[in-house]
DRENDO-1510 file (C-alpha; in Angstrom, 1 decimal, always signed):
<recs>
REC; n; res; u; v; w
REC; 1; MET; -9.5; -4.4; +1.1 .
REC; 2; ASN; -6.0; -4.8; +0.2 .
REC; 3; ALA; -3.2; -4.6; +2.7 .
REC; 4; VAL; -0.8; -7.3; +1.7 .
REC; 5; ALA; -0.9; -8.4; -1.9 .
REC; 6; ILE; -3.2; -6.3; -4.0 .
REC; 7; SER; -2.4; -3.5; -6.4 .
REC; 8; GLN; -2.6; -2.9; -10.1 .
REC; 9; GLN; -1.1; +0.6; -10.2 .
REC; 10; PRO; +2.0; +1.3; -8.0 .
REC; 11; GLY; +5.5; +0.8; -9.4 .
REC; 12; PRO; +7.7; -2.2; -8.6 .
REC; 13; VAL; +8.9; -0.8; -5.3 .
REC; 14; ALA; +5.3; -0.1; -4.1 .
REC; 15; GLN; +4.2; -3.5; -5.4 .
REC; 16; GLY; +6.9; -5.2; -3.3 .
REC; 17; ALA; +5.7; -3.3; -0.2 .
REC; 18; ARG; +2.0; -4.0; -0.7 .
REC; 19; ARG; +2.4; -7.6; -1.7 .
REC; 20; GLY; +4.3; -8.4; +1.5 .
REC; 21; LEU; +4.2; -12.2; +0.7 .
REC; 22; ALA; +6.5; -14.3; -1.5 .
REC; 23; PHE; +3.6; -16.3; -2.8 .
REC; 24; ARG; +4.5; -19.4; -4.7 .
REC; 25; LYS; +3.5; -19.4; -8.4 .
REC; 26; GLY; +0.9; -21.7; -9.7 .
REC; 27; THR; -2.6; -21.9; -11.1 .
REC; 28; ALA; -4.3; -23.4; -8.1 .
REC; 29; ALA; -8.0; -22.8; -9.0 .
REC; 30; PHE; -8.7; -26.4; -8.1 .
REC; 31; LEU; -7.6; -25.7; -4.6 .
REC; 32; VAL; -10.1; -22.9; -4.2 .
REC; 33; LEU; -12.9; -25.1; -5.6 .
REC; 34; ALA; -11.9; -27.9; -3.2 .
REC; 35; LEU; -11.9; -25.6; -0.2 .
REC; 36; MET; -15.3; -24.2; -1.2 .
REC; 37; ALA; -16.8; -27.7; -1.5 .
REC; 38; ALA; -15.3; -28.8; +1.8 .
REC; 39; ALA; -16.7; -25.8; +3.5 .
REC; 40; GLY; -20.2; -26.2; +2.1 .
REC; 41; ALA; -19.9; -23.2; -0.1 .
REC; 42; SER; -23.0; -21.7; -1.5 .
REC; 43; SER; -23.6; -20.2; -4.9 .
REC; 44; VAL; -26.1; -17.8; -3.4 .
REC; 45; TYR; -24.4; -14.5; -2.6 .
REC; 46; PRO; -26.3; -12.3; -0.1 .
REC; 47; GLY; -27.2; -8.9; -1.6 .
REC; 48; PRO; -26.9; -5.5; +0.1 .
REC; 49; THR; -28.5; -5.4; +3.5 .
REC; 50; PRO; -31.7; -3.4; +3.6 .
REC; 51; GLY; -30.7; -2.2; +7.0 .
REC; 52; LEU; -28.4; +0.4; +5.5 .
REC; 53; ALA; -31.3; +2.9; +5.1 .
REC; 54; LYS; -31.6; +3.2; +8.9 .
REC; 55; VAL; -27.9; +4.1; +9.4 .
REC; 56; PRO; -27.6; +7.7; +10.5 .
REC; 57; MET; -25.3; +9.1; +7.8 .
REC; 58; THR; -25.5; +11.4; +4.9 .
REC; 59; GLU; -27.0; +10.2; +1.6 .
REC; 60; THR; -23.7; +10.9; -0.1 .
REC; 61; LEU; -21.7; +8.7; +2.2 .
REC; 62; ARG; -24.4; +6.0; +2.0 .
REC; 63; MET; -24.1; +5.9; -1.8 .
REC; 64; GLN; -20.3; +5.7; -1.6 .
REC; 65; ILE; -20.1; +2.7; +0.7 .
REC; 66; PRO; -20.2; +0.0; -2.1 .
REC; 67; THR; -17.1; +1.6; -3.7 .
REC; 68; MET; -15.1; +2.2; -0.5 .
REC; 69; SER; -12.6; -0.6; -0.9 .
REC; 70; THR; -9.0; -0.5; +0.1 .
REC; 71; GLY; -7.8; -1.9; -3.2 .
REC; 72; THR; -6.0; +0.3; -5.8 .
REC; 73; HIS; -8.9; -0.2; -8.3 .
REC; 74; GLN; -10.7; +2.6; -6.6 .
REC; 75; GLN; -10.1; +6.4; -6.8 .
REC; 76; LEU; -6.8; +7.3; -5.1 .
REC; 77; VAL; -5.6; +10.7; -4.1 .
REC; 78; VAL; -2.0; +9.6; -4.3 .
REC; 79; SER; +0.0; +6.4; -4.2 .
REC; 80; GLY; +3.7; +5.5; -3.6 .
REC; 81; GLU; +6.1; +6.8; -1.1 .
REC; 82; SER; +4.6; +10.3; -1.0 .
REC; 83; ALA; +1.3; +8.7; +0.3 .
REC; 84; GLN; +2.9; +7.9; +3.7 .
REC; 85; ALA; +3.6; +11.5; +4.4 .
REC; 86; ARG; +0.1; +12.5; +3.2 .
REC; 87; ASN; -1.5; +9.8; +5.4 .
REC; 88; ALA; +0.5; +11.0; +8.4 .
REC; 89; ASN; -1.0; +14.5; +8.0 .
REC; 90; ILE; -4.6; +13.2; +8.3 .
REC; 91; PRO; -5.5; +13.9; +11.9 .
REC; 92; VAL; -6.7; +11.1; +14.2 .
REC; 93; VAL; -10.4; +11.5; +15.2 .
REC; 94; ALA; -10.9; +13.1; +18.6 .
REC; 95; GLY; -12.4; +11.3; +21.6 .
REC; 96; ALA; -12.0; +7.9; +23.1 .
REC; 97; LEU; -12.3; +4.7; +21.0 .
REC; 98; ALA; -15.6; +2.9; +21.1 .
REC; 99; GLU; -15.6; -0.3; +23.1 .
REC; 100; ILE; -17.0; -3.1; +21.0 .
REC; 101; GLY; -17.9; -6.3; +22.7 .
REC; 102; GLY; -16.6; -9.7; +21.6 .
REC; 103; PHE; -18.4; -11.6; +18.8 .
REC; 104; THR; -19.5; -15.1; +20.0 .
REC; 105; GLU; -22.7; -15.7; +18.0 .
REC; 106; ILE; -21.3; -18.7; +16.0 .
REC; 107; SER; -20.8; -21.7; +18.1 .
REC; 108; PRO; -17.8; -24.0; +17.2 .
REC; 109; LYS; -20.4; -26.8; +17.2 .
REC; 110; SER; -22.5; -25.1; +14.5 .
REC; 111; ALA; -22.6; -26.5; +11.0 .
REC; 112; GLN; -21.8; -23.0; +9.8 .
REC; 113; TYR; -18.7; -22.5; +12.0 .
REC; 114; GLY; -16.2; -24.2; +9.6 .
REC; 115; THR; -17.2; -22.0; +6.7 .
REC; 116; ALA; -17.2; -18.8; +8.8 .
REC; 117; LEU; -13.7; -19.7; +10.1 .
REC; 118; ARG; -12.4; -20.3; +6.6 .
REC; 119; CYS; -13.6; -17.0; +5.3 .
REC; 120; LEU; -12.2; -15.1; +8.2 .
REC; 121; THR; -8.9; -16.9; +7.9 .
REC; 122; GLN; -8.7; -16.1; +4.2 .
REC; 123; ALA; -9.3; -12.4; +5.0 .
REC; 124; ILE; -6.6; -12.3; +7.6 .
REC; 125; TYR; -4.1; -14.3; +5.5 .
REC; 126; TYR; -4.5; -12.5; +2.2 .
REC; 127; GLU; -4.8; -9.1; +3.8 .
REC; 128; ALA; -2.3; -9.3; +6.6 .
REC; 129; ALA; -0.3; -12.5; +6.5 .
REC; 130; ASN; +3.0; -10.7; +7.1 .
REC; 131; GLU; +1.6; -8.0; +9.4 .
REC; 132; PRO; +2.3; -8.2; +13.2 .
REC; 133; GLU; -0.1; -10.0; +15.5 .
REC; 134; LEU; -2.0; -6.9; +16.2 .
REC; 135; GLY; -2.4; -6.2; +12.5 .
REC; 136; LYS; -4.0; -9.6; +12.0 .
REC; 137; ARG; -6.3; -9.2; +14.9 .
REC; 138; ALA; -7.3; -5.7; +13.6 .
REC; 139; VAL; -8.3; -7.1; +10.2 .
REC; 140; ALA; -10.4; -9.8; +11.9 .
REC; 141; GLN; -12.2; -7.2; +14.0 .
REC; 142; VAL; -13.0; -5.1; +11.0 .
REC; 143; VAL; -14.7; -8.1; +9.4 .
REC; 144; LEU; -16.7; -8.8; +12.5 .
REC; 145; ASN; -17.5; -5.2; +13.1 .
REC; 146; ARG; -19.0; -5.0; +9.6 .
REC; 147; LEU; -21.1; -8.1; +10.2 .
REC; 148; ARG; -22.8; -6.3; +13.1 .
REC; 149; HIS; -23.2; -3.0; +11.2 .
REC; 150; PRO; -26.3; -2.4; +9.1 .
REC; 151; ALA; -24.3; -1.1; +6.2 .
REC; 152; TYR; -22.9; -4.6; +5.5 .
REC; 153; PRO; -24.0; -8.3; +5.1 .
REC; 154; ASN; -24.8; -10.2; +8.3 .
REC; 155; SER; -22.4; -13.1; +7.8 .
REC; 156; VAL; -18.7; -13.5; +7.9 .
REC; 157; CYS; -18.4; -14.8; +4.3 .
REC; 158; GLY; -21.0; -12.2; +3.2 .
REC; 159; VAL; -18.7; -9.4; +4.5 .
REC; 160; VAL; -15.5; -10.9; +3.1 .
REC; 161; TYR; -16.8; -11.7; -0.4 .
REC; 162; GLU; -19.0; -8.6; -0.8 .
REC; 163; GLY; -18.5; -7.4; -4.3 .
REC; 164; ALA; -16.3; -10.3; -5.3 .
REC; 165; ASN; -18.0; -10.5; -8.7 .
REC; 166; ALA; -18.8; -6.8; -9.0 .
REC; 167; ARG; -16.7; -3.9; -10.4 .
REC; 168; VAL; -15.3; -3.1; -6.9 .
REC; 169; CYS; -14.8; -5.8; -4.3 .
REC; 170; GLN; -14.5; -4.8; -0.7 .
REC; 171; PHE; -11.6; -7.1; +0.0 .
REC; 172; SER; -9.4; -7.1; -3.1 .
REC; 173; PHE; -8.1; -10.6; -2.7 .
REC; 174; THR; -11.5; -12.0; -3.6 .
REC; 175; CYS; -11.4; -10.5; -7.1 .
REC; 176; ASP; -7.7; -9.9; -8.1 .
REC; 177; GLY; -6.7; -13.5; -8.5 .
REC; 178; SER; -4.8; -13.9; -5.2 .
REC; 179; LEU; -7.1; -16.9; -4.3 .
REC; 180; LEU; -5.5; -18.8; -7.1 .
REC; 181; ARG; -2.2; -18.8; -5.3 .
REC; 182; PRO; -1.6; -21.6; -2.8 .
REC; 183; PRO; -1.3; -20.2; +0.8 .
REC; 184; MET; +2.0; -20.6; +2.7 .
REC; 185; ALA; +1.6; -23.0; +5.6 .
REC; 186; ARG; +3.0; -21.0; +8.5 .
REC; 187; GLN; +1.2; -17.8; +7.7 .
REC; 188; TRP; -2.0; -19.7; +7.1 .
REC; 189; GLN; -1.8; -21.4; +10.5 .
REC; 190; ASP; -1.1; -18.0; +12.2 .
REC; 191; SER; -4.2; -16.5; +10.4 .
REC; 192; HIS; -6.3; -19.5; +11.3 .
REC; 193; ARG; -5.3; -19.1; +15.0 .
REC; 194; VAL; -6.2; -15.4; +15.0 .
REC; 195; ALA; -9.5; -16.2; +13.3 .
REC; 196; GLN; -10.4; -18.7; +15.9 .
REC; 197; ALA; -9.7; -16.3; +18.7 .
REC; 198; ALA; -11.8; -13.6; +17.1 .
REC; 199; LEU; -14.8; -15.9; +16.7 .
REC; 200; ALA; -14.4; -16.8; +20.4 .
REC; 201; GLY; -14.9; -13.2; +21.4 .
REC; 202; ARG; -11.4; -11.7; +21.5 .
REC; 203; VAL; -11.4; -8.0; +20.6 .
REC; 204; LEU; -8.7; -5.4; +19.9 .
REC; 205; PRO; -9.4; -2.1; +21.7 .
REC; 206; GLU; -6.8; -0.3; +19.5 .
REC; 207; VAL; -9.2; -0.2; +16.6 .
REC; 208; GLY; -12.6; -0.1; +18.4 .
REC; 209; SER; -15.4; +0.3; +15.9 .
REC; 210; ALA; -13.2; +0.4; +12.8 .
REC; 211; THR; -14.9; -0.7; +9.6 .
REC; 212; HIS; -12.3; +0.3; +7.1 .
REC; 213; TYR; -8.5; +0.2; +6.6 .
REC; 214; HIS; -6.0; +0.7; +3.8 .
REC; 215; ALA; -2.3; +0.3; +3.3 .
REC; 216; ASP; -0.1; +3.3; +4.1 .
REC; 217; TYR; +1.3; +3.5; +0.5 .
REC; 218; VAL; -2.1; +4.7; -0.9 .
REC; 219; VAL; -4.5; +7.5; +0.0 .
REC; 220; PRO; -8.0; +6.6; -1.1 .
REC; 221; ARG; -10.5; +9.4; -1.4 .
REC; 222; TRP; -12.6; +8.0; +1.4 .
REC; 223; ALA; -9.7; +8.5; +3.9 .
REC; 224; PHE; -10.9; +12.1; +4.2 .
REC; 225; THR; -14.5; +11.1; +4.7 .
REC; 226; LEU; -14.1; +8.7; +7.6 .
REC; 227; GLY; -12.5; +9.1; +11.0 .
REC; 228; LYS; -8.9; +8.0; +11.3 .
REC; 229; LEU; -8.3; +5.8; +14.4 .
REC; 230; GLU; -4.9; +4.1; +14.5 .
REC; 231; LYS; -2.0; +2.8; +12.4 .
REC; 232; ILE; -0.9; -0.8; +13.0 .
REC; 233; GLY; +1.9; -2.2; +10.9 .
REC; 234; ALA; +1.3; -1.0; +7.3 .
REC; 235; HIS; -2.5; -0.4; +7.8 .
REC; 236; ILE; -4.4; +2.6; +8.8 .
REC; 237; PHE; -7.8; +2.0; +10.4 .
REC; 238; TYR; -11.0; +4.2; +10.2 .
REC; 239; ARG; -14.5; +4.3; +11.5 .
REC; 240; PHE; -17.7; +5.9; +10.2 .
REC; 241; PRO; -18.1; +9.5; +11.3 .
REC; 242; GLY; -20.5; +10.6; +13.9 .
REC; 243; ARG; -23.4; +8.4; +15.0 .
REC; 244; ALA; -22.8; +6.0; +12.1 .
REC; 245; GLY; -19.7; +4.8; +13.9 .
REC; 246; SER; -21.1; +4.8; +17.4 .
REC; 247; VAL; -21.4; +1.5; +19.4 .
REC; 248; ALA; -25.2; +1.7; +19.4 .
REC; 249; VAL; -25.3; +1.1; +15.6 .
REC; 250; PHE; -23.4; -2.2; +15.8 .
REC; 251; SER; -26.5; -4.1; +16.8 .
REC; 252; ASP; -27.2; -6.4; +13.8 .
REC; 253; ARG; -27.3; -10.1; +14.5 .
REC; 254; TRP; -25.6; -12.9; +12.6 .
REC; 255; SER; -27.8; -14.2; +9.8 .
REC; 256; GLY; -27.4; -17.9; +10.9 .
REC; 257; SER; -25.9; -19.1; +7.6 .
REC; 258; GLU; -22.5; -18.8; +5.8 .
REC; 259; GLY; -21.6; -19.4; +2.2 .
REC; 260; ILE; -18.9; -18.6; -0.3 .
REC; 261; PRO; -20.3; -17.2; -3.6 .
REC; 262; ALA; -19.6; -18.8; -7.0 .
REC; 263; LEU; -16.6; -16.9; -8.3 .
REC; 264; ASP; -15.8; -15.9; -11.9 .
REC; 265; PHE; -12.5; -17.9; -12.2 .
REC; 266; ALA; -11.9; -16.6; -15.8 .
REC; 267; ARG; -11.9; -13.1; -14.4 .
REC; 268; LEU; -9.6; -14.2; -11.5 .
REC; 269; ARG; -7.1; -15.7; -13.9 .
REC; 270; ARG; -7.1; -12.6; -16.1 .
REC; 271; ASN; -6.5; -10.3; -13.1 .
REC; 272; LEU; -3.8; -12.6; -11.8 .
REC; 273; GLU; -2.0; -12.7; -15.2 .
REC; 274; ALA; -2.2; -8.9; -15.4 .
REC; 275; ASP; -0.8; -8.6; -11.9 .
REC; 276; ASP; +2.0; -11.0; -12.6 .
REC; 277; ALA; +2.9; -9.3; -15.9 .
REC; 278; LEU; +3.1; -6.0; -14.0 .
REC; 279; LEU; +5.4; -7.5; -11.4 .
REC; 280; ALA; +7.6; -9.1; -14.1 .
REC; 281; THR; +8.2; -5.7; -15.8 .
REC; 282; PRO; +12.0; -5.2; -15.2 .
REC; 283; GLU; +13.0; -2.2; -13.3 .
REC; 284; ILE; +15.1; +0.4; -15.2 .
REC; 285; GLU; +18.8; -0.3; -14.5 .
REC; 286; TYR; +20.5; +3.0; -13.7 .
REC; 287; VAL; +24.1; +3.3; -14.7 .
REC; 288; ARG; +26.5; +5.3; -12.5 .
REC; 289; GLY; +27.1; +8.6; -14.3 .
REC; 290; LEU; +23.7; +8.5; -16.0 .
REC; 291; THR; +20.5; +9.9; -14.6 .
REC; 292; VAL; +18.5; +8.5; -17.5 .
REC; 293; ALA; +18.5; +5.0; -18.9 .
REC; 294; PRO; +20.9; +4.2; -21.7 .
REC; 295; ASP; +19.3; +4.6; -25.2 .
REC; 296; VAL; +20.2; +3.2; -28.6 .
REC; 297; THR; +20.6; +6.8; -29.8 .
REC; 298; ASP; +23.4; +7.5; -27.3 .
REC; 299; ARG; +26.5; +8.1; -29.5 .
REC; 300; HIS; +29.2; +7.0; -27.1 .
REC; 301; ALA; +30.7; +3.8; -25.9 .
REC; 302; PRO; +29.1; +2.0; -22.9 .
REC; 303; ILE; +32.0; +2.9; -20.6 .
REC; 304; ASP; +31.8; +6.6; -21.7 .
REC; 305; VAL; +29.2; +8.6; -19.7 .
REC; 306; GLY; +29.2; +11.2; -22.5 .
REC; 307; GLY; +29.6; +14.1; -20.2 .
REC; 308; ARG; +26.2; +13.5; -18.4 .
REC; 309; LEU; +26.4; +13.9; -14.7 .
REC; 310; ASP; +24.9; +11.5; -12.1 .
REC; 311; THR; +22.9; +14.0; -10.0 .
REC; 312; THR; +21.8; +11.1; -7.7 .
REC; 313; THR; +25.3; +11.0; -6.1 .
REC; 314; GLY; +24.6; +14.3; -4.3 .
REC; 315; TRP; +27.6; +16.2; -5.6 .
REC; 316; ARG; +27.5; +19.2; -8.0 .
REC; 317; LEU; +29.9; +20.6; -10.5 .
REC; 318; ASN; +31.6; +23.5; -8.8 .
REC; 319; ILE; +33.8; +26.1; -10.6 .
REC; 320; ALA; +36.1; +27.9; -8.1 .
REC; 321; ASP; +35.5; +31.6; -7.6 .
REC; 322; PRO; +38.4; +33.6; -9.2 .
REC; 323; VAL; +38.9; +35.6; -6.0 .
REC; 324; GLN; +39.1; +32.4; -3.9 .
REC; 325; LEU; +42.1; +30.9; -5.7 .
REC; 326; SER; +44.4; +28.3; -4.2 .
REC; 327; ALA; +47.7; +29.4; -2.4 .
REC; 328; GLY; +49.8; +27.7; -5.2 .
REC; 329; TYR; +48.0; +29.6; -7.9 .
REC; 330; ARG; +48.3; +32.9; -6.0 .
REC; 331; SER; +52.0; +32.3; -5.6 .
REC; 332; THR; +52.4; +31.8; -9.3 .
REC; 333; VAL; +50.5; +35.0; -10.1 .
REC; 334; THR; +52.6; +37.0; -7.6 .
REC; 335; GLY; +55.8; +35.6; -9.2 .
REC; 336; GLN; +54.6; +36.6; -12.6 .
REC; 337; ALA; +53.8; +40.1; -11.4 .
REC; 338; ALA; +57.3; +40.5; -9.9 .
REC; 339; SER; +59.0; +39.4; -13.1 .
REC; 340; ALA; +56.9; +41.9; -15.0 .
REC; 341; SER; +57.9; +44.7; -12.7 .
REC; 342; ALA; +61.6; +43.8; -13.1 .
REC; 343; LEU; +61.3; +43.8; -16.8 .
REC; 344; ALA; +59.5; +47.2; -16.7 .
REC; 345; GLY; +62.6; +48.7; -15.0 .
REC; 346; GLN; +64.7; +47.9; -18.0 .
REC; 347; VAL; +62.5; +49.7; -20.5 .
REC; 348; ASP; +63.1; +53.4; -21.4 .
REC; 349; PRO; +60.3; +56.0; -21.7 .
REC; 350; THR; +60.3; +55.6; -25.4 .
REC; 351; GLY; +59.4; +52.0; -25.0 .
REC; 352; GLN; +62.7; +50.7; -26.4 .
REC; 353; PRO; +64.8; +48.3; -24.2 .
REC; 354; GLU; +68.1; +49.6; -22.9 .
REC; 355; ILE; +71.2; +48.3; -24.6 .
REC; 356; ALA; +74.1; +47.4; -22.4 .
REC; 357; GLY; +77.1; +49.5; -22.8 .
REC; 358; ASN; +75.2; +52.5; -24.3 .
</recs>
């Protein structure tokens, strides 16, 4: 999922909106390795849960689940500013929100608690660091909702890092290189606090049984497959349709172990470099009077707009209607007509002007 910092397709404006964070530059792969070692990270990544087969959903939807990420590396219907209007037209699912109980299966005294807390903090930070408090809590609940749903792994880290080394990762920050950026202290602390509260059983009724979300500047194809619930900040939240999203299905238990998978750091660096290169692409500088960027083939001086009109200013070239002439112009025309009449009175029928004295 990618709500804060992930995109490989939108233009510079959309990129600034979706990134949401002024991440400091740096190749901090050593930081991730250190965090993994401190958290007791495991190189064993839990595979797809066999419980998916018992979920009451169509076979088509079941097959689509592994690719239903919120990153822009998936199929999008539209992206950019027009996506917001398109998203607004998707109706909210009818009926009351499901009431999901608090998640308290991992005791703070457990040896696995630190790793679970770190994974959940990472998800909140990289997905919603600059989102409002409710937005952070909503992301945390989506992670824990997935943990208890048969369609997903049964651990916090398993949910967060699902697909991290695959073609499509469920949370884009695990595969796009964002982990190589050092986190900012205040946002990390806020995310850590929200993660602690979520693991202590705090829930957010506004998103209920949500298992998916995406940023409002993209419209993934799955947005029309799931049930739209609520928009919080820049994120829109969804649940599975029908019985697949009912409270009764969220019955899986925590696996009892947590582990961060071994990551392909070469891939992370490539993805990060590609993303940085995209962001570094200069925006076209529009010159007043030009609706297209200046070109070397333009045959005029830089201060000469060459007759091209700047249509972005909102005005249009307007030639006055001949019958709607100004008062001054009408006065001139009337005067000319009077002079012509006076001259006509001095001309004989033969067309020859009269000669004084004749």
